[in-house]
C-alpha positions in Angstrom: 59.1 87.0 86.0 56.9 84.5 84.2 57.0 83.8 80.9 53.2 81.4 80.5 50.2 81.5 82.1 49.0 79.1 84.6 45.8 77.1 83.2 42.9 75.5 85.2 43.5 71.8 84.7 41.1 68.7 84.7 42.7 65.6 84.3 40.5 63.2 81.6 40.0 59.1 82.8 42.3 58.4 79.6 45.0 60.5 81.2 44.3 58.3 84.4 44.3 55.4 83.2 47.4 56.7 80.1 49.0 57.5 83.7 49.0 54.3 85.5 50.3 51.7 82.4 52.9 54.7 82.6 53.8 53.6 85.9 53.6 49.6 86.0 56.0 50.4 83.7 58.4 53.1 85.2 58.1 50.4 87.9 59.6 47.2 87.0 61.0 47.9 83.6 61.9 51.8 83.7 63.1 51.8 87.8 65.2 49.0 88.1 66.7 49.2 85.0 70.7 49.9 85.6 72.3 53.3 85.1 74.4 52.5 82.0 71.4 51.8 79.7 69.4 55.2 78.9 69.1 53.8 75.4 66.2 51.8 76.3 65.2 54.1 78.7 64.9 56.3 76.3 62.7 53.5 74.4 60.2 53.3 77.2 59.4 56.8 77.6 59.0 57.6 73.8 56.4 54.8 73.4 54.1 56.6 76.1 54.5 59.9 74.0 57.7 61.6 75.7 59.8 63.6 72.9 64.2 62.0 73.5 66.7 62.7 71.4 69.8 60.8 70.7 72.2 60.5 73.8 69.7 62.6 77.0 70.1 60.7 79.8 67.3 60.2 82.4 69.1 58.0 85.2 66.4 54.7 86.8 65.7 57.0 89.8 64.1 59.9 88.5 60.3 60.0 88.6 58.2 61.2 85.6 54.2 62.0 85.9 53.7 61.8 82.6 56.1 61.0 79.9 54.0 62.7 77.5 54.2 66.0 78.5 58.6 65.2 78.4 60.5 67.0 76.3 64.7 66.4 76.5 66.4 67.6 74.0 70.7 66.3 72.4 72.7 64.9 75.9 70.4 67.0 78.3 69.8 65.1 82.2 67.0 64.0 84.5 69.8 62.9 87.3 69.6 60.7 89.9 66.3 61.0 92.4 64.3 63.7 90.2 61.3 64.0 90.9 59.8 65.5 87.0 56.1 66.1 87.5 55.0 67.6 84.1 51.6 67.6 84.7 52.6 70.2 81.8 55.1 70.4 79.3 58.9 70.5 80.6 61.1 71.5 78.2 65.2 70.0 78.9 66.8 72.1 76.4 70.4 70.8 74.6 72.9 69.6 77.5 70.8 70.6 80.2 71.1 69.0 83.4 68.7 69.0 86.3 70.7 67.6 89.4 69.9 65.0 92.0 67.3 65.2 93.9 65.9 68.5 92.3 62.2 68.8 91.8 60.1 69.6 88.5 56.7 71.0 89.6 54.4 72.5 86.3 50.7 72.3 88.7 49.6 73.5 91.8 46.1 74.7 93.2 44.6 78.0 92.8 44.2 78.7 96.6 41.8 82.2 96.1 39.0 79.5 94.9 36.7 77.1 97.3 37.3 73.9 95.2 41.2 75.3 94.5 41.2 73.7 91.3 44.7 72.5 89.9 46.3 74.9 87.7 49.8 74.2 85.4 52.0 75.8 83.5 54.7 74.7 81.7 58.7 74.4 82.8 61.8 75.0 80.2 64.8 74.8 80.8 67.2 76.1 77.8 70.8 74.7 76.4 72.8 74.7 78.8 71.6 75.4 81.6 72.5 73.8 84.9 70.3 73.2 87.8 72.4 72.0 90.8 71.1 69.5 93.7 67.9 68.9 95.2 66.5 72.3 93.8 62.8 73.9 93.4 61.6 74.6 89.8 58.1 76.2 90.0 55.1 76.2 87.5 55.3 78.6 85.0 59.2 79.4 84.9 61.9 79.3 82.2 65.5 79.0 82.8 68.1 80.6 80.3 70.2 79.1 78.3 73.3 78.9 80.0 72.2 79.8 83.2 72.8 78.3 86.6 70.5 77.7 89.8 72.7 77.1 92.8 71.5 74.4 95.1 68.8 73.7 97.1 67.3 76.6 95.6 63.8 76.9 95.5 62.5 79.4 91.9 59.3 80.7 90.8 59.8 82.9 88.2 62.1 82.5 85.4 65.7 83.5 85.2 67.6 84.9 82.5 70.4 83.6 80.0 73.8 82.6 81.4 73.2 84.1 85.0 74.0 82.4 88.6 71.2 82.2 91.2 71.0 80.8 94.2 68.8 81.4 97.4 65.2 81.5 98.6 64.4 83.3 96.9 66.8 83.2 94.5 70.0 86.6 94.6 72.3 86.8 91.2 75.5 85.9 92.7 77.6 86.4 88.9 77.4 85.2 85.4 78.7 82.1 83.7 80.9 83.0 81.3 82.2 79.8 79.1 86.6 79.2 78.8 86.5 76.8 75.5 
């Protein structure tokens, strides 16, 4: 069950101008940076209002829509070709990994209204969680601490901590037990 309510959103002119500036920085400074330069990309994201802790790994091909809505805790990762559509807040917990080609989507449209207004809700990925390759995470979803989402899953409801799910819709396929 989603723990966040969808809210109507109107994007201001200043928001649109900030995104234009960010897109230019992303295109000319962020995207072409060599893979190992995570500190450079952390710096650029912070310049645009993101909360990025030391050791976070934003990869150069990760597309971030609005950095001011992004939080990356220590040693979290947005891997290759991740699409981070952060119209609303997205928070990655410490040591959380979002693997290649995944899509984090905090917005949709209210199709029950004629003008289909934009609606948003945050996404929270817990500490030590792993969103594997090519996963879709929808608005308002919380992925619990230590949870694993199997490849190519579509997640539209929150996932409990330390559970492994896969599929569309995802089904529980086990629990995660750490061997230290």
